[in-house]
N, C-alpha and C positions, 0 to 999 in steps of 0.2 A: 504493500500499500506505498502511495508516495502522497506527504503530506506538505504542501506548499502554498502560499497565499498568493503567488503572483502567477495569474492564469498562463501567461507566455512560457516560465521557465516550469511550470505545472505540467504543461503540454510537450514540453521539449525533455523533462526526466520521462515521463511516462512514454514516449516515443521512443529513448535511448534504452531504457530498461525493458520497454516489450518489445524491442526489436531483438535481444540476446536470448539465444537458444536456453531454453531451461528456465527462462524466466516469465512469468505472468503476473500482471498489475491487476490486481483484482479488485480495486477501487482507488479512490482519492478523496484528500479534505483538503478545505481552505484554511483552516486553522487549527489550533489546538484542542478546543473545545469538540469541534467536529471529528478530531482525530481519536480522542478518548472512546467516544461513542461508537466511532465505525471498527477500531480496531476489536470490539467485544461484540460486534455484529459481524464482521467480515472473517473474522478470525484469520488473519495473514498469517504468514510464515518469518515476515520480515516487515518494518516499517523503515522508510524513509522519511526524515524528520527535518524542515526548516527551522530556523531558530527566530527570528524576527517574525511575529504574525500577530494579527489583532486578538483581541478577548483574551486567548492563553496563548502564550509563546510556547516554542519548543522546547524550552528546558522545564516549564511547570507541567506540561502535556506529558513529556518523557517520565517526570517522577509519577502522574498520575496513573500512566498505564502501567508502569512497573509494579504499583501498589494496587493495583486492580486485577488487570489481565496481562502479565509480564509475557512480552515478545522481543525478541531482539530488536534494538532501534540503531539504526545508522544516522548520525546527524551529516545530512549535506547541505552546505550552506558557504557563504564566501567567507573570505580569509583576512578581513580587516581585525585590527588587532581588539578590537571589541568583539568581534566573533569569537575569536579563538578562544577569548578567557571564557565566553560563555560554553563554548563546545567542552571545555575540560570540564565545568560545573555539570554540564550534562552527564558526563562519564559518572561524577558522583552521584548523579540522580538514577543511573541504572543503562545508560546508553552504552553498547559496546564497540562502538567505533565509530569515527568521524573522517569524511575525505572533503576536498574542496568542491564546490560544484563545476561540474565540467564546463570546459571551454565550448561554445557556439561552434556549429559548422562553419567550415573554411579556416578556422582558427588553427594555427601550426600546431597547437598541444591537444587539437581535440581527439585524436584518436588515443593520445595515451590519457588523458583526462578520464573518458567516457570509458576506456579498459579498465582502470583503476577501480572506479566506481561498480562496475559489473562485476569485476573479482571478488571487489569487499562484500557486494550485497550475497553473491554465492556463497563465500566462505562464512560469513556471518549468520546466514540464513539456517546453518548446520548447528548452530550452538542452542544448547538447553539453559534458559534463564530459568531464573527464581524469582518469585515475588518479593518485592522489597516492602518492608513495613515501613511508617512513617519513621522518620529519623527522630531518636530520642537522645538527651545528654547521655554519655557513656562515663560513668565512674572510672578514675583514672587506675583505681588498684582493683577492677572487675576480674582481669585475668592474673592470675600469679605467675611470675616469671620463672622462666625455665630454671631450672639448678645446672650450673657448670662446674665442670670436672676441675681440680687443681693439677691434674696433668695438662692440662692445656698449656701453651707457652705463656709466661709471664706477662708478655706485651704483645698486643697485633699492632700492627703499623698501617693496614689500609684494610677499606672495606668494598668490595666489589660487587655490583648487583646486576643482574640480568632481567628484563621483562619485556613483553609486547602487549597482546590483546587485552585489555581491562587492567593493565598495569598502572596507568597514571595515577587513579584514584589509591592505589595499593601504597605506590610510593609517597604520595601525599600523607597517608595514614603514618607509614614508617618515618618519614623525617619529621613530621608535626609532632611526633612522640619522643624524639630526641632532645635530650637538654642540652642547654648554652656550653654547658662545659665539655661536650663530646669531643675529643682532641685526637679524634683520628681523620685523616681524608676519606670522603666517598667518592667511587667510580660507578656510574651509572651508564648502561646501555638499555635505552629504550626505543624498540622499533616503533617508528610513526612516519605517518605521511610527511613528506619534505616541505619544509617552510614552516614547520609547527613548533619546532624546538625552540626559538625565542618566547613564544605565547607559554609554553610549556614550563619554562623555568620561571616567568611573572608569575604562572599560578601558583609553581610550588613555594615560591617564594612569600606569597600570603600568609603560608600557615607554620611556616618553618623560622626557626631561630636561629639556625645555619644560614650563611652565606651560600648561595645557589648560583653557579656560573656556567657557561659554556665552554667547554675543554678548548684550550689553545695551544697549538702546536709547540714544543718548546718549553713549556713553563713546568715549573716545580711544583708538585701538589703540594699543599700546606693544611695542619692538622685544624680539623675543626669544616674544613670547606668542602661542598660538595661539587664533583664535574660531570656534566651530562654530556657524552657523546655528540657531536656535531652532524650534521645530516652527510651523508653518503661518503664517510670516512671512517675507516678503522681507528678505534682509538687503542693505544699499547701504553704500555708503563715500563720503565726502562730502569734498571739498577740505580739506587740513588734517588728515585721518585719523578722523573722526568718523563713528560706526557709526549708521545709522539701520535701524530695523526698520518696516517698513509691511504694511498688510493689502490693498496693491493685488492686483488679480485674478490669477489663476493666470497662470503662463506655461508653455508647452510641458505643459499641464495640471497643473503644478507649484507648490508654495509651502511652501519656499523654492524658488527656482527659481535654475539655475547662469547661465543667460541674464542675468537682473537684475543679480546682482553683478557678472559679468565686464564689463558695459556701466558699472556704476558705476565701476567699477575702469579702466577705460577711459579714462573723462572725468576722474578725479581724479587718476591716476598716469601716464597714456600710456606713454611708453617707460620709465618707471622703474618698470614692474611686471614679474613673471614670474607665468604664469598657465599651469595644465594642467589636462587631462581625463582622468580613469580611466575604469575600468570602470564598463558602464552600459548599461540600454536607452534607446532613441530618440535625440535629439539635442540635448538640452538643453545651452547653454552651445557647440556646435560653431559657429555663426556669429561668435559674440562674440568666440570664441577668435581667428578670424580677424580680426575688427576690432582686437583687442589686437596682433596679430601686424603688422597695416598701420601701426598706429602706431608699432612699433619695439619693444615689448616681446620681452621673452623667452619661449617659449612650447613647450610639450612635450606630449605624449599616450602614453598607456600601448598597447604594445604589442599586437599581437593573441593571440600564443602564450599570453601571463600573463593577459589578461583572461576572465572569466566571461561577460561580454558585449561584446560589441566593438562597441557601439553609439553611443554618446557619442564617443568617441574615434577610432573608426572614422570616424564623419562627418566630425570635424575634419580626419582625417588627407587625407580626401576632397578637402577644400575647400584642402589644402597650408594649413593653418592652423597647424601644429605644426612648430616647428624642431628639435625633438628627438623620436625616438619609442623610447622605451626599457622594459624592464621595471622592476617596481616597486623591485628592489635596486640600480638605478643611478640612480634618480631622486634619492635625497637627497645622494649625491655629487655630483651637477649643481648641486642647490640650494645645497651650501656652496660651491662654486667661484664660483657666479653672484654671491652677496649678499657674497663676501670677497675685495674687488680684489686683494690682496696674493696668495692662490692664485690667482685668475686669471690674472694677469699671470705670475706663475712657470709656471702649465702651458704658455702660449701660448709662454713664453721657450723651453721644453724640447718645444715640438711638432717 
């Protein structure tokens, strides 16, 4: 089902999607209020959702749909700074992905952008989503922190995290839960549509006390900073903590690749690293998380129940690559204890 308030754009999207093999457009809606009603009546496999609409916007419509009749929702909208921020808010509400609105017929990027939309719709339609209950404040001590063995190295020097589909909201939860005195650098590879990384960083920065920045070639990582891989470049870390960005061939069909980052972390830091895989399709980073664990690093994976797609993390769990398997709200407390030897020792003494 296509939700779009502009008649011209709505007809364009219906034509693009309806012309693709394997896709049938079962209905449309002109605004968010119509969308909420139509989803329950038409029961589509997937909804494409605009952001700016009258009566109820795409953000609120996404939230209501996920609370009443959950269905995979892909945000399809423009890429202005304000819309990018709203797209990430929509992932908090339950949207599984977002893509820029395809360019028109005759535009040099028309084929590429329509292809991205069609591919995303087909992939996301396979996802099994769950009902989202209205959000309530969560007590900070609601989830007990996992115990950490004293056999772990006394000091960790870096944290590396890989994620894909459904990852932005999980990363937001993790980074928002870390304390201001978290004194280890964090490296992140998030698979994302090109040109959204800056908006992603700005959105994460709204809820995190740690400074978050786009990784820059040649810079040295600093304690307490978060570095996010750039578009279309692998991020690797050298001994001594220097970031290198490279245009080496894609791995697992991806650039940046989690596998590429994790291998460099294993080489540069070995058992002084913490690494984890979150929700996402495929198996990018799974073998390399096992490599890190075999070297003595602390490793974790997101659990199945909280994952939009239990691909990357699930593959790592099958390989026994994760020391801990946790929901998002328990990952930040784990990281805080791992990087703080005093907290780690205290938790063990009381275990």
